[in-house]
All heavy atoms as a GROMACS GRO file, in nm:
protein
  639
    1MET      N    1   0.082  -0.118   0.000
    1MET     CA    2   0.000   0.000   0.000
    1MET      C    3   0.087   0.126   0.000
    1MET      O    4   0.090   0.200   0.100
    1MET     CB    5  -0.090   0.000   0.122
    1MET     CG    6  -0.183  -0.115   0.131
    1MET     SD    7  -0.318  -0.077   0.024
    1MET     CE    8  -0.448  -0.164   0.096
    2PRO      N    9   0.156   0.154  -0.108
    2PRO     CA   10   0.243   0.272  -0.111
    2PRO      C   11   0.168   0.403  -0.102
    2PRO      O   12   0.220   0.502  -0.047
    2PRO     CB   13   0.315   0.262  -0.246
    2PRO     CG   14   0.273   0.137  -0.310
    2PRO     CD   15   0.169   0.072  -0.226
    3GLU      N   16   0.044   0.408  -0.150
    3GLU     CA   17  -0.034   0.533  -0.144
    3GLU      C   18  -0.067   0.570   0.000
    3GLU      O   19  -0.057   0.686   0.040
    3GLU     CB   20  -0.164   0.521  -0.225
    3GLU     CG   21  -0.144   0.500  -0.374
    3GLU     CD   22  -0.130   0.353  -0.411
    3GLU    OE1   23  -0.165   0.265  -0.329
    3GLU    OE2   24  -0.081   0.326  -0.521
    4ILE      N   25  -0.105   0.471   0.077
    4ILE     CA   26  -0.140   0.495   0.217
    4ILE      C   27  -0.014   0.534   0.296
    4ILE      O   28  -0.017   0.624   0.379
    4ILE     CB   29  -0.209   0.372   0.279
    4ILE    CG1   30  -0.344   0.351   0.211
    4ILE    CG2   31  -0.226   0.390   0.430
    4ILE    CD1   32  -0.416   0.227   0.253
    5GLU      N   33   0.096   0.466   0.266
    5GLU     CA   34   0.222   0.498   0.335
    5GLU      C   35   0.262   0.641   0.306
    5GLU      O   36   0.302   0.716   0.397
    5GLU     CB   37   0.332   0.401   0.288
    5GLU     CG   38   0.464   0.418   0.360
    5GLU     CD   39   0.553   0.524   0.296
    5GLU    OE1   40   0.545   0.545   0.174
    5GLU    OE2   41   0.629   0.588   0.370
    6ARG      N   42   0.251   0.684   0.181
    6ARG     CA   43   0.287   0.821   0.143
    6ARG      C   44   0.195   0.922   0.212
    6ARG      O   45   0.240   1.023   0.265
    6ARG     CB   46   0.278   0.838  -0.009
    6ARG     CG   47   0.317   0.975  -0.056
    6ARG     CD   48   0.316   0.982  -0.209
    6ARG     NE   49   0.361   1.112  -0.254
    6ARG     CZ   50   0.283   1.219  -0.264
    6ARG    NH1   51   0.155   1.213  -0.235
    6ARG    NH2   52   0.333   1.334  -0.305
    7LEU      N   53   0.064   0.893   0.214
    7LEU     CA   54  -0.031   0.982   0.280
    7LEU      C   55   0.000   0.996   0.428
    7LEU      O   56   0.002   1.107   0.482
    7LEU     CB   57  -0.174   0.931   0.260
    7LEU     CG   58  -0.283   1.009   0.331
    7LEU    CD1   59  -0.296   1.147   0.271
    7LEU    CD2   60  -0.415   0.934   0.323
    8MET      N   61   0.027   0.885   0.494
    8MET     CA   62   0.056   0.890   0.638
    8MET      C   63   0.188   0.962   0.664
    8MET      O   64   0.200   1.038   0.761
    8MET     CB   65   0.060   0.748   0.696
    8MET     CG   66  -0.074   0.677   0.688
    8MET     SD   67  -0.209   0.770   0.763
    8MET     CE   68  -0.166   0.756   0.933
    9ARG      N   69   0.287   0.941   0.579
    9ARG     CA   70   0.415   1.008   0.596
    9ARG      C   71   0.399   1.159   0.579
    9ARG      O   72   0.454   1.238   0.658
    9ARG     CB   73   0.517   0.956   0.494
    9ARG     CG   74   0.656   1.014   0.511
    9ARG     CD   75   0.760   0.947   0.422
    9ARG     NE   76   0.712   0.908   0.291
    9ARG     CZ   77   0.704   0.989   0.184
    9ARG    NH1   78   0.736   1.116   0.196
    9ARG    NH2   79   0.661   0.944   0.068
   10LEU      N   80   0.320   1.202   0.480
   10LEU     CA   81   0.297   1.345   0.460
   10LEU      C   82   0.221   1.408   0.577
   10LEU      O   83   0.253   1.518   0.621
   10LEU     CB   84   0.221   1.369   0.329
   10LEU     CG   85   0.302   1.343   0.201
   10LEU    CD1   86   0.213   1.356   0.079
   10LEU    CD2   87   0.419   1.437   0.192
   11LYS      N   88   0.119   1.338   0.629
   11LYS     CA   89   0.045   1.388   0.744
   11LYS      C   90   0.138   1.401   0.867
   11LYS      O   91   0.131   1.498   0.940
   11LYS     CB   92  -0.073   1.298   0.777
   11LYS     CG   93  -0.188   1.313   0.679
   11LYS     CD   94  -0.309   1.239   0.724
   11LYS     CE   95  -0.396   1.306   0.821
   11LYS     NZ   96  -0.447   1.436   0.804
   12PHE      N   97   0.225   1.302   0.884
   12PHE     CA   98   0.319   1.305   0.995
   12PHE      C   99   0.415   1.423   0.980
   12PHE      O  100   0.442   1.495   1.077
   12PHE     CB  101   0.395   1.174   1.002
   12PHE     CG  102   0.495   1.167   1.114
   12PHE    CD1  103   0.453   1.156   1.246
   12PHE    CD2  104   0.630   1.172   1.087
   12PHE    CE1  105   0.544   1.152   1.348
   12PHE    CE2  106   0.723   1.167   1.190
   12PHE     CZ  107   0.680   1.156   1.320
   13GLN      N  108   0.467   1.445   0.860
   13GLN     CA  109   0.559   1.556   0.836
   13GLN      C  110   0.491   1.690   0.861
   13GLN      O  111   0.551   1.780   0.920
   13GLN     CB  112   0.613   1.550   0.694
   13GLN     CG  113   0.713   1.440   0.672
   13GLN     CD  114   0.756   1.428   0.526
   13GLN    OE1  115   0.691   1.482   0.436
   13GLN    NE2  116   0.865   1.357   0.504
   14MET      N  117   0.368   1.704   0.819
   14MET     CA  118   0.295   1.829   0.840
   14MET      C  119   0.271   1.854   0.989
   14MET      O  120   0.278   1.968   1.036
   14MET     CB  121   0.162   1.829   0.763
   14MET     CG  122   0.180   1.826   0.613
   14MET     SD  123   0.277   1.962   0.548
   14MET     CE  124   0.161   2.094   0.568
   15SER      N  125   0.243   1.749   1.063
   15SER     CA  126   0.221   1.766   1.207
   15SER      C  127   0.352   1.804   1.277
   15SER      O  128   0.352   1.885   1.370
   15SER     CB  129   0.159   1.642   1.269
   15SER     OG  130   0.249   1.534   1.266
   16ILE      N  131   0.464   1.749   1.233
   16ILE     CA  132   0.593   1.785   1.291
   16ILE      C  133   0.625   1.931   1.261
   16ILE      O  134   0.672   2.006   1.348
   16ILE     CB  135   0.706   1.694   1.236
   16ILE    CG1  136   0.688   1.552   1.287
   16ILE    CG2  137   0.845   1.747   1.272
   16ILE    CD1  138   0.707   1.534   1.435
   17ILE      N  139   0.598   1.976   1.139
   17ILE     CA  140   0.620   2.116   1.102
   17ILE      C  141   0.536   2.209   1.187
   17ILE      O  142   0.583   2.311   1.237
   17ILE     CB  143   0.593   2.137   0.952
   17ILE    CG1  144   0.701   2.067   0.869
   17ILE    CG2  145   0.586   2.285   0.917
   17ILE    CD1  146   0.670   2.059   0.721
   18ALA      N  147   0.408   2.174   1.206
   18ALA     CA  148   0.320   2.257   1.288
   18ALA      C  149   0.368   2.264   1.432
   18ALA      O  150   0.366   2.371   1.495
   18ALA     CB  151   0.177   2.202   1.282
   19LEU      N  152   0.415   2.152   1.485
   19LEU     CA  153   0.466   2.149   1.622
   19LEU      C  154   0.591   2.236   1.635
   19LEU      O  155   0.605   2.312   1.730
   19LEU     CB  156   0.497   2.006   1.663
   19LEU     CG  157   0.559   1.986   1.802
   19LEU    CD1  158   0.462   2.031   1.910
   19LEU    CD2  159   0.599   1.843   1.822
   20GLN      N  160   0.681   2.227   1.538
   20GLN     CA  161   0.803   2.308   1.542
   20GLN      C  162   0.770   2.458   1.534
   20GLN      O  163   0.830   2.538   1.604
   20GLN     CB  164   0.897   2.269   1.430
   20GLN     CG  165   0.962   2.134   1.451
   20GLN     CD  166   1.046   2.089   1.334
   20GLN    OE1  167   1.034   2.141   1.223
   20GLN    NE2  168   1.131   1.990   1.358
   21ARG      N  169   0.675   2.494   1.449
   21ARG     CA  170   0.635   2.635   1.440
   21ARG      C  171   0.577   2.684   1.571
   21ARG      O  172   0.603   2.797   1.614
   21ARG     CB  173   0.534   2.654   1.328
   21ARG     CG  174   0.595   2.652   1.192
   21ARG     CD  175   0.493   2.682   1.085
   21ARG     NE  176   0.555   2.672   0.955
   21ARG     CZ  177   0.490   2.643   0.844
   21ARG    NH1  178   0.361   2.624   0.847
   21ARG    NH2  179   0.554   2.636   0.730
   22ARG      N  180   0.497   2.601   1.635
   22ARG     CA  181   0.436   2.639   1.762
   22ARG      C  182   0.542   2.658   1.870
   22ARG      O  183   0.536   2.753   1.949
   22ARG     CB  184   0.334   2.532   1.803
   22ARG     CG  185   0.251   2.572   1.920
   22ARG     CD  186   0.135   2.478   1.938
   22ARG     NE  187   0.073   2.503   2.065
   22ARG     CZ  188   0.004   2.417   2.134
   22ARG    NH1  189  -0.017   2.297   2.085
   22ARG    NH2  190  -0.049   2.447   2.249
   23ILE      N  191   0.642   2.570   1.872
   23ILE     CA  192   0.750   2.583   1.971
   23ILE      C  193   0.830   2.710   1.946
   23ILE      O  194   0.860   2.786   2.039
   23ILE     CB  195   0.841   2.458   1.968
   23ILE    CG1  196   0.766   2.338   2.025
   23ILE    CG2  197   0.970   2.482   2.046
   23ILE    CD1  198   0.837   2.206   2.006
   24ILE      N  199   0.863   2.736   1.821
   24ILE     CA  200   0.939   2.857   1.787
   24ILE      C  201   0.859   2.982   1.824
   24ILE      O  202   0.914   3.078   1.877
   24ILE     CB  203   0.979   2.856   1.639
   24ILE    CG1  204   1.085   2.749   1.614
   24ILE    CG2  205   1.029   2.992   1.594
   24ILE    CD1  206   1.114   2.720   1.469
   25ASP      N  207   0.729   2.981   1.794
   25ASP     CA  208   0.645   3.096   1.830
   25ASP      C  209   0.642   3.117   1.981
   25ASP      O  210   0.648   3.230   2.030
   25ASP     CB  211   0.503   3.078   1.778
   25ASP     CG  212   0.492   3.103   1.630
   25ASP    OD1  213   0.588   3.156   1.570
   25ASP    OD2  214   0.386   3.070   1.573
   26ASN      N  215   0.632   3.008   2.057
   26ASN     CA  216   0.629   3.021   2.204
   26ASN      C  217   0.759   3.078   2.259
   26ASN      O  218   0.758   3.148   2.359
   26ASN     CB  219   0.601   2.886   2.269
   26ASN     CG  220   0.454   2.851   2.269
   26ASN    OD1  221   0.370   2.937   2.250
   26ASN    ND2  222   0.425   2.724   2.290
   27LEU      N  223   0.869   3.050   2.192
   27LEU     CA  224   0.998   3.099   2.240
   27LEU      C  225   1.030   3.240   2.191
   27LEU      O  226   1.103   3.313   2.257
   27LEU     CB  227   1.110   3.003   2.197
   27LEU     CG  228   1.105   2.864   2.259
   27LEU    CD1  229   1.211   2.776   2.196
   27LEU    CD2  230   1.122   2.871   2.409
   28SER      N  231   0.977   3.278   2.075
   28SER     CA  232   1.021   3.404   2.016
   28SER      C  233   0.919   3.517   2.023
   28SER      O  234   0.957   3.633   2.014
   28SER     CB  235   1.060   3.381   1.869
   28SER     OG  236   0.949   3.339   1.795
   29LYS      N  237   0.791   3.486   2.038
   29LYS     CA  238   0.688   3.590   2.039
   29LYS      C  239   0.640   3.616   2.181
   29LYS      O  240   0.645   3.529   2.267
   29LYS     CB  241   0.568   3.548   1.952
   29LYS     CG  242   0.601   3.540   1.806
   29LYS     CD  243   0.480   3.504   1.727
   29LYS     CE  244   0.513   3.498   1.578
   29LYS     NZ  245   0.398   3.457   1.500
   30SER      N  246   0.591   3.738   2.200
   30SER     CA  247   0.534   3.771   2.330
   30SER      C  248   0.397   3.704   2.344
   30SER      O  249   0.338   3.660   2.246
   30SER     CB  250   0.520   3.922   2.345
   30SER     OG  251   0.416   3.969   2.260
   31SER      N  252   0.348   3.700   2.465
   31SER     CA  253   0.218   3.638   2.491
   31SER      C  254   0.106   3.711   2.418
   31SER      O  255   0.014   3.649   2.367
   31SER     CB  256   0.189   3.636   2.640
   31SER     OG  257   0.287   3.564   2.707
   32GLU      N  258   0.116   3.843   2.414
   32GLU     CA  259   0.013   3.921   2.345
   32GLU      C  260   0.014   3.894   2.194
   32GLU      O  261  -0.091   3.881   2.132
   32GLU     CB  262   0.033   4.070   2.372
   32GLU     CG  263  -0.084   4.154   2.327
   32GLU     CD  264  -0.077   4.294   2.381
   32GLU    OE1  265  -0.004   4.319   2.477
   32GLU    OE2  266  -0.149   4.380   2.325
   33GLU      N  267   0.132   3.880   2.137
   33GLU     CA  268   0.142   3.847   1.994
   33GLU      C  269   0.084   3.708   1.966
   33GLU      O  270   0.013   3.689   1.867
   33GLU     CB  271   0.288   3.851   1.947
   33GLU     CG  272   0.347   3.988   1.940
   33GLU     CD  273   0.496   3.985   1.911
   33GLU    OE1  274   0.562   3.885   1.946
   33GLU    OE2  275   0.544   4.082   1.853
   34ARG      N  276   0.115   3.613   2.053
   34ARG     CA  277   0.060   3.478   2.035
   34ARG      C  278  -0.092   3.478   2.047
   34ARG      O  279  -0.161   3.410   1.972
   34ARG     CB  280   0.121   3.383   2.138
   34ARG     CG  281   0.266   3.354   2.114
   34ARG     CD  282   0.318   3.237   2.194
   34ARG     NE  283   0.275   3.233   2.332
   34ARG     CZ  284   0.352   3.257   2.436
   34ARG    NH1  285   0.478   3.288   2.419
   34ARG    NH2  286   0.305   3.250   2.558
   35TYR      N  287  -0.145   3.558   2.141
   35TYR     CA  288  -0.290   3.565   2.159
   35TYR      C  289  -0.358   3.627   2.038
   35TYR      O  290  -0.458   3.574   1.989
   35TYR     CB  291  -0.323   3.644   2.285
   35TYR     CG  292  -0.472   3.657   2.309
   35TYR    CD1  293  -0.547   3.547   2.349
   35TYR    CD2  294  -0.537   3.778   2.291
   35TYR    CE1  295  -0.683   3.558   2.370
   35TYR    CE2  296  -0.673   3.790   2.313
   35TYR     CZ  297  -0.745   3.680   2.351
   35TYR     OH  298  -0.880   3.690   2.372
   36THR      N  299  -0.304   3.737   1.986
   36THR     CA  300  -0.366   3.800   1.869
   36THR      C  301  -0.355   3.710   1.746
   36THR      O  302  -0.447   3.704   1.665
   36THR     CB  303  -0.304   3.938   1.839
   36THR    OG1  304  -0.163   3.924   1.826
   36THR    CG2  305  -0.337   4.037   1.947
   37GLU      N  306  -0.245   3.638   1.734
   37GLU     CA  307  -0.231   3.543   1.624
   37GLU      C  308  -0.332   3.429   1.638
   37GLU      O  309  -0.390   3.384   1.539
   37GLU     CB  310  -0.089   3.488   1.621
   37GLU     CG  311  -0.057   3.409   1.497
   37GLU     CD  312   0.090   3.374   1.491
   37GLU    OE1  313   0.170   3.465   1.471
   37GLU    OE2  314   0.121   3.254   1.508
   38PHE      N  315  -0.354   3.385   1.762
   38PHE     CA  316  -0.454   3.281   1.788
   38PHE      C  317  -0.592   3.330   1.746
   38PHE      O  318  -0.668   3.256   1.682
   38PHE     CB  319  -0.453   3.243   1.936
   38PHE     CG  320  -0.561   3.148   1.976
   38PHE    CD1  321  -0.551   3.013   1.948
   38PHE    CD2  322  -0.674   3.193   2.042
   38PHE    CE1  323  -0.651   2.925   1.984
   38PHE    CE2  324  -0.774   3.106   2.080
   38PHE     CZ  325  -0.762   2.971   2.050
   39LEU      N  326  -0.624   3.455   1.780
   39LEU     CA  327  -0.754   3.511   1.741
   39LEU      C  328  -0.768   3.520   1.590
   39LEU      O  329  -0.877   3.496   1.535
   39LEU     CB  330  -0.774   3.649   1.803
   39LEU     CG  331  -0.792   3.654   1.953
   39LEU    CD1  332  -0.804   3.799   1.999
   39LEU    CD2  333  -0.912   3.574   1.996
   40ASN      N  334  -0.660   3.554   1.521
   40ASN     CA  335  -0.665   3.562   1.375
   40ASN      C  336  -0.675   3.425   1.310
   40ASN      O  337  -0.744   3.408   1.209
   40ASN     CB  338  -0.542   3.635   1.321
   40ASN     CG  339  -0.542   3.781   1.356
   40ASN    OD1  340  -0.648   3.841   1.375
   40ASN    ND2  341  -0.425   3.839   1.368
   41ASP      N  342  -0.608   3.326   1.367
   41ASP     CA  343  -0.609   3.191   1.310
   41ASP      C  344  -0.740   3.118   1.337
   41ASP      O  345  -0.787   3.041   1.253
   41ASP     CB  346  -0.494   3.108   1.366
   41ASP     CG  347  -0.359   3.156   1.316
   41ASP    OD1  348  -0.355   3.233   1.218
   41ASP    OD2  349  -0.257   3.116   1.376
   42TYR      N  350  -0.798   3.140   1.454
   42TYR     CA  351  -0.920   3.068   1.495
   42TYR      C  352  -1.027   3.166   1.543
   42TYR      O  353  -1.064   3.165   1.661
   42TYR     CB  354  -0.888   2.968   1.606
   42TYR     CG  355  -0.774   2.876   1.575
   42TYR    CD1  356  -0.648   2.894   1.634
   42TYR    CD2  357  -0.788   2.770   1.486
   42TYR    CE1  358  -0.542   2.809   1.605
   42TYR    CE2  359  -0.684   2.685   1.457
   42TYR     CZ  360  -0.561   2.706   1.517
   42TYR     OH  361  -0.457   2.621   1.488
   43PRO      N  362  -1.080   3.251   1.456
   43PRO     CA  363  -1.173   3.355   1.503
   43PRO      C  364  -1.304   3.300   1.559
   43PRO      O  365  -1.356   3.352   1.657
   43PRO     CB  366  -1.198   3.440   1.379
   43PRO     CG  367  -1.164   3.352   1.264
   43PRO     CD  368  -1.058   3.258   1.313
   44LYS      N  369  -1.358   3.195   1.500
   44LYS     CA  370  -1.485   3.140   1.549
   44LYS      C  371  -1.466   3.055   1.674
   44LYS      O  372  -1.549   3.058   1.765
   44LYS     CB  373  -1.551   3.057   1.439
   44LYS     CG  374  -1.593   3.139   1.319
   44LYS     CD  375  -1.657   3.053   1.214
   44LYS     CE  376  -1.692   3.137   1.092
   44LYS     NZ  377  -1.745   3.056   0.983
   45THR      N  378  -1.358   2.984   1.679
   45THR     CA  379  -1.332   2.895   1.793
   45THR      C  380  -1.294   2.973   1.918
   45THR      O  381  -1.330   2.935   2.029
   45THR     CB  382  -1.220   2.796   1.757
   45THR    OG1  383  -1.253   2.730   1.636
   45THR    CG2  384  -1.200   2.694   1.865
   46ALA      N  385  -1.221   3.082   1.900
   46ALA     CA  386  -1.169   3.156   2.015
   46ALA      C  387  -1.280   3.209   2.105
   46ALA      O  388  -1.263   3.216   2.226
   46ALA     CB  389  -1.082   3.272   1.967
   47HIS      N  390  -1.393   3.243   2.050
   47HIS     CA  391  -1.502   3.299   2.129
   47HIS      C  392  -1.584   3.192   2.202
   47HIS      O  393  -1.661   3.224   2.291
   47HIS     CB  394  -1.593   3.385   2.041
   47HIS     CG  395  -1.519   3.500   1.982
   47HIS    ND1  396  -1.473   3.606   2.057
   47HIS    CD2  397  -1.479   3.526   1.856
   47HIS    CE1  398  -1.410   3.692   1.980
   47HIS    NE2  399  -1.412   3.645   1.857
   48ARG      N  400  -1.564   3.066   2.164
   48ARG     CA  401  -1.636   2.958   2.231
   48ARG      C  402  -1.554   2.895   2.343
   48ARG      O  403  -1.608   2.819   2.422
   48ARG     CB  404  -1.674   2.850   2.130
   48ARG     CG  405  -1.778   2.898   2.030
   48ARG     CD  406  -1.824   2.787   1.942
   48ARG     NE  407  -1.709   2.741   1.862
   48ARG     CZ  408  -1.710   2.632   1.787
   48ARG    NH1  409  -1.816   2.556   1.783
   48ARG    NH2  410  -1.604   2.598   1.718
   49LEU      N  411  -1.425   2.925   2.348
   49LEU     CA  412  -1.338   2.866   2.449
   49LEU      C  413  -1.330   2.953   2.573
   49LEU      O  414  -1.345   3.075   2.566
   49LEU     CB  415  -1.197   2.846   2.392
   49LEU     CG  416  -1.185   2.752   2.272
   49LEU    CD1  417  -1.043   2.754   2.220
   49LEU    CD2  418  -1.227   2.613   2.308
   50THR      N  419  -1.300   2.889   2.684
   50THR     CA  420  -1.282   2.963   2.808
   50THR      C  421  -1.139   3.018   2.815
   50THR      O  422  -1.051   2.975   2.740
   50THR     CB  423  -1.307   2.873   2.930
   50THR    OG1  424  -1.208   2.769   2.931
   50THR    CG2  425  -1.446   2.812   2.926
   51ASN      N  426  -1.118   3.112   2.907
   51ASN     CA  427  -0.983   3.164   2.927
   51ASN      C  428  -0.886   3.054   2.967
   51ASN      O  429  -0.768   3.058   2.930
   51ASN     CB  430  -0.984   3.273   3.035
   51ASN     CG  431  -1.033   3.405   2.983
   51ASN    OD1  432  -1.065   3.419   2.865
   51ASN    ND2  433  -1.041   3.502   3.071
   52ILE      N  434  -0.933   2.958   3.044
   52ILE     CA  435  -0.847   2.849   3.089
   52ILE      C  436  -0.799   2.767   2.970
   52ILE      O  437  -0.681   2.730   2.962
   52ILE     CB  438  -0.922   2.761   3.191
   52ILE    CG1  439  -0.952   2.842   3.316
   52ILE    CG2  440  -0.843   2.636   3.224
   52ILE    CD1  441  -1.045   2.773   3.414
   53GLN      N  442  -0.888   2.738   2.877
   53GLN     CA  443  -0.850   2.658   2.760
   53GLN      C  444  -0.754   2.734   2.669
   53GLN      O  445  -0.656   2.677   2.622
   53GLN     CB  446  -0.975   2.617   2.682
   53GLN     CG  447  -1.063   2.521   2.760
   53GLN     CD  448  -1.199   2.504   2.696
   53GLN    OE1  449  -1.256   2.598   2.642
   53GLN    NE2  450  -1.252   2.381   2.703
   54ILE      N  451  -0.780   2.861   2.648
   54ILE     CA  452  -0.691   2.942   2.564
   54ILE      C  453  -0.555   2.956   2.632
   54ILE      O  454  -0.450   2.946   2.567
   54ILE     CB  455  -0.754   3.080   2.535
   54ILE    CG1  456  -0.880   3.062   2.450
   54ILE    CG2  457  -0.654   3.171   2.464
   54ILE    CD1  458  -0.960   3.189   2.432
   55ALA      N  459  -0.556   2.979   2.762
   55ALA     CA  460  -0.430   2.994   2.836
   55ALA      C  461  -0.347   2.866   2.829
   55ALA      O  462  -0.225   2.872   2.813
   55ALA     CB  463  -0.460   3.030   2.981
   56ALA      N  464  -0.413   2.751   2.840
   56ALA     CA  465  -0.340   2.625   2.831
   56ALA      C  466  -0.277   2.608   2.693
   56ALA      O  467  -0.164   2.562   2.680
   56ALA     CB  468  -0.434   2.508   2.861
   57TYR      N  469  -0.348   2.646   2.590
   57TYR     CA  470  -0.297   2.637   2.453
   57TYR      C  471  -0.177   2.730   2.433
   57TYR      O  472  -0.078   2.693   2.370
   57TYR     CB  473  -0.407   2.669   2.353
   57TYR     CG  474  -0.362   2.661   2.209
   57TYR    CD1  475  -0.351   2.539   2.145
   57TYR    CD2  476  -0.331   2.776   2.137
   57TYR    CE1  477  -0.310   2.530   2.013
   57TYR    CE2  478  -0.290   2.769   2.005
   57TYR     CZ  479  -0.280   2.645   1.944
   57TYR     OH  480  -0.238   2.638   1.813
   58LEU      N  481  -0.185   2.850   2.489
   58LEU     CA  482  -0.079   2.949   2.470
   58LEU      C  483   0.034   2.937   2.571
   58LEU      O  484   0.139   2.998   2.554
   58LEU     CB  485  -0.138   3.091   2.477
   58LEU     CG  486  -0.238   3.126   2.368
   58LEU    CD1  487  -0.294   3.264   2.392
   58LEU    CD2  488  -0.176   3.116   2.230
   59GLY      N  489   0.014   2.862   2.677
   59GLY     CA  490   0.118   2.843   2.777
   59GLY      C  491   0.129   2.959   2.875
   59GLY      O  492   0.240   2.991   2.919
   60VAL      N  493   0.017   3.022   2.906
   60VAL     CA  494   0.016   3.131   3.004
   60VAL      C  495  -0.095   3.103   3.105
   60VAL      O  496  -0.169   3.006   3.093
   60VAL     CB  497  -0.007   3.269   2.937
   60VAL    CG1  498   0.109   3.303   2.844
   60VAL    CG2  499  -0.136   3.273   2.861
   61THR      N  500  -0.109   3.191   3.204
   61THR     CA  501  -0.214   3.173   3.303
   61THR      C  502  -0.345   3.236   3.254
   61THR      O  503  -0.342   3.329   3.172
   61THR     CB  504  -0.176   3.238   3.438
   61THR    OG1  505  -0.162   3.377   3.418
   61THR    CG2  506  -0.047   3.179   3.493
   62PRO      N  507  -0.459   3.189   3.303
   62PRO     CA  508  -0.587   3.249   3.265
   62PRO      C  509  -0.597   3.396   3.303
   62PRO      O  510  -0.658   3.475   3.231
   62PRO     CB  511  -0.690   3.165   3.340
   62PRO     CG  512  -0.623   3.037   3.371
   62PRO     CD  513  -0.477   3.068   3.384
   63GLU      N  514  -0.535   3.434   3.415
   63GLU     CA  515  -0.537   3.574   3.456
   63GLU      C  516  -0.465   3.662   3.355
   63GLU      O  517  -0.504   3.775   3.329
   63GLU     CB  518  -0.473   3.590   3.595
   63GLU     CG  519  -0.550   3.525   3.708
   63GLU     CD  520  -0.524   3.376   3.720
   63GLU    OE1  521  -0.429   3.323   3.657
   63GLU    OE2  522  -0.602   3.309   3.791
   64PHE      N  523  -0.357   3.609   3.300
   64PHE     CA  524  -0.281   3.686   3.201
   64PHE      C  525  -0.362   3.704   3.073
   64PHE      O  526  -0.354   3.809   3.009
   64PHE     CB  527  -0.147   3.617   3.172
   64PHE     CG  528  -0.050   3.706   3.102
   64PHE    CD1  529   0.005   3.814   3.168
   64PHE    CD2  530  -0.015   3.682   2.971
   64PHE    CE1  531   0.094   3.898   3.104
   64PHE    CE2  532   0.074   3.765   2.906
   64PHE     CZ  533   0.130   3.873   2.972
   65ILE      N  534  -0.442   3.606   3.036
   65ILE     CA  535  -0.531   3.619   2.919
   65ILE      C  536  -0.629   3.734   2.944
   65ILE      O  537  -0.656   3.814   2.855
   65ILE     CB  538  -0.606   3.488   2.890
   65ILE    CG1  539  -0.509   3.379   2.846
   65ILE    CG2  540  -0.714   3.508   2.786
   65ILE    CD1  541  -0.444   3.403   2.712
   66SER      N  542  -0.682   3.742   3.066
   66SER     CA  543  -0.773   3.852   3.100
   66SER      C  544  -0.705   3.987   3.086
   66SER      O  545  -0.763   4.083   3.034
   66SER     CB  546  -0.826   3.835   3.242
   66SER     OG  547  -0.903   3.718   3.252
   67ARG      N  548  -0.579   3.996   3.130
   67ARG     CA  549  -0.504   4.122   3.118
   67ARG      C  550  -0.481   4.158   2.971
   67ARG      O  551  -0.492   4.275   2.934
   67ARG     CB  552  -0.369   4.110   3.188
   67ARG     CG  553  -0.380   4.118   3.337
   67ARG     CD  554  -0.243   4.125   3.400
   67ARG     NE  555  -0.251   4.056   3.528
   67ARG     CZ  556  -0.162   3.970   3.574
   67ARG    NH1  557  -0.055   3.941   3.504
   67ARG    NH2  558  -0.179   3.913   3.690
   68ILE      N  559  -0.448   4.058   2.891
   68ILE     CA  560  -0.426   4.083   2.748
   68ILE      C  561  -0.554   4.132   2.683
   68ILE      O  562  -0.553   4.229   2.605
   68ILE     CB  563  -0.374   3.956   2.678
   68ILE    CG1  564  -0.233   3.922   2.726
   68ILE    CG2  565  -0.374   3.973   2.527
   68ILE    CD1  566  -0.182   3.788   2.677
   69ARG      N  567  -0.666   4.068   2.714
   69ARG     CA  568  -0.795   4.111   2.659
   69ARG      C  569  -0.828   4.254   2.700
   69ARG      O  570  -0.876   4.333   2.620
   69ARG     CB  571  -0.907   4.017   2.705
   69ARG     CG  572  -0.909   3.887   2.633
   69ARG     CD  573  -1.027   3.804   2.678
   69ARG     NE  574  -1.036   3.683   2.598
   69ARG     CZ  575  -1.121   3.586   2.620
   69ARG    NH1  576  -1.207   3.595   2.721
   69ARG    NH2  577  -1.123   3.479   2.543
   70ARG      N  578  -0.801   4.287   2.825
   70ARG     CA  579  -0.827   4.422   2.874
   70ARG      C  580  -0.741   4.525   2.800
   70ARG      O  581  -0.788   4.631   2.763
   70ARG     CB  582  -0.801   4.429   3.024
   70ARG     CG  583  -0.861   4.552   3.089
   70ARG     CD  584  -0.850   4.554   3.242
   70ARG     NE  585  -0.865   4.422   3.302
   70ARG     CZ  586  -0.775   4.366   3.385
   70ARG    NH1  587  -0.666   4.431   3.419
   70ARG    NH2  588  -0.796   4.247   3.437
   71ARG      N  589  -0.613   4.491   2.778
   71ARG     CA  590  -0.524   4.581   2.703
   71ARG      C  591  -0.573   4.603   2.561
   71ARG      O  592  -0.570   4.716   2.511
   71ARG     CB  593  -0.382   4.524   2.698
   71ARG     CG  594  -0.298   4.564   2.813
   71ARG     CD  595  -0.155   4.526   2.789
   71ARG     NE  596  -0.112   4.444   2.901
   71ARG     CZ  597  -0.030   4.342   2.895
   71ARG    NH1  598   0.023   4.306   2.782
   71ARG    NH2  599   0.001   4.276   3.002
   72ILE      N  600  -0.619   4.497   2.497
   72ILE     CA  601  -0.668   4.508   2.359
   72ILE      C  602  -0.793   4.595   2.354
   72ILE      O  603  -0.807   4.680   2.265
   72ILE     CB  604  -0.694   4.368   2.300
   72ILE    CG1  605  -0.560   4.295   2.279
   72ILE    CG2  606  -0.771   4.377   2.169
   72ILE    CD1  607  -0.576   4.150   2.239
   73VAL      N  608  -0.884   4.579   2.449
   73VAL     CA  609  -1.006   4.659   2.453
   73VAL      C  610  -0.971   4.806   2.479
   73VAL      O  611  -1.029   4.896   2.417
   73VAL     CB  612  -1.103   4.605   2.561
   73VAL    CG1  613  -1.214   4.703   2.587
   73VAL    CG2  614  -1.158   4.471   2.518
   74ASN      N  615  -0.876   4.832   2.568
   74ASN     CA  616  -0.837   4.970   2.598
   74ASN      C  617  -0.767   5.037   2.481
   74ASN      O  618  -0.778   5.158   2.465
   74ASN     CB  619  -0.748   4.974   2.723
   74ASN     CG  620  -0.826   4.946   2.849
   74ASN    OD1  621  -0.948   4.960   2.852
   74ASN    ND2  622  -0.757   4.903   2.952
   75LYS      N  623  -0.696   4.960   2.399
   75LYS     CA  624  -0.631   5.017   2.281
   75LYS      C  625  -0.735   5.063   2.179
   75LYS      O  626  -0.716   5.164   2.113
   75LYS     CB  627  -0.540   4.915   2.214
   75LYS     CG  628  -0.410   4.895   2.284
   75LYS     CD  629  -0.324   4.795   2.209
   75LYS     CE  630  -0.197   4.766   2.283
   75LYS     NZ  631  -0.116   4.664   2.212
   76ASN      N  632  -0.843   4.989   2.168
   76ASN     CA  633  -0.948   5.024   2.072
   76ASN      C  634  -1.035   5.130   2.133
   76ASN      O  635  -1.086   5.218   2.089
   76ASN     CB  636  -1.031   4.903   2.033
   76ASN     CG  637  -0.946   4.800   1.960
   76ASN    OD1  638  -0.847   4.834   1.899
   76ASN    ND2  639  -0.985   4.676   1.969
   0.00000   0.00000   0.00000
């Protein structure tokens, strides 16, 4: 089954690339940049998730997500 092997290998490679990008973003971008990028990447999903879930995804505390949201609202 070479077709299935190729498909699985490509899916695995894409998941590794996504993981590496996420790690690099966590190390190089600020929390606010990661949060705004998250909102741009997942606009419909972000409003259905709790602060705890978003914070776990971004690697910050839920309280910090609240502060970031407050800063964004105050900027606008």
